[in-house]
C-alpha positions, 0 to 999 in steps of 0.5 A: 480490520480495514483495507485500502487498496491504491492502484497506479500504473507506471511504465513497466521499466519504471516498476522496479524504481517505484518499488525501490522508492517505496521500499526506502526507510523514508517511505516505510517509516510513515506507515510504520509510525501511523496509529492503527497500521498493520501492514503493507503489500505492494504488488505488480501485475504479471499480466500487465506489467507496470500496473501496481497495487498497494494494499495497506491494512489498518485496525480501523477505517478512521486510522487509515483514512487519517493517514491517507489524508496526512502530510506524511502520506503526501510526502510518500506519494511525492517520491513516486509521483513522477513515475505514475502514468495513469491516474491512481485510484483508491478503493476501500474495504472492510476485512470480513475474514483472514486466514494467515499462514502464521495462524494456520500453522499454530492451530491444533 
């Protein structure tokens, strides 16, 4: 599994609006339809309001990179671009271990 972490900063008063935009069907659907997409979390710092991370998990790096280089992703970004006040950054990771509550609860 592969993980993309995109960081961006918005004015604290615009954080809810950014999440609202990202939670719209037209923003969620391109992720859901992308080959290899697993799931997406958007989180906001409790220590630094307005600092946000989008963590997206993919089957492979190739599938994730293909999405992040697509027109569909550029359209999703366009919806929140005007709210971003600091240059967004991307960091890329291979997932080495996972321990999800759903799996833990099912274990004998």
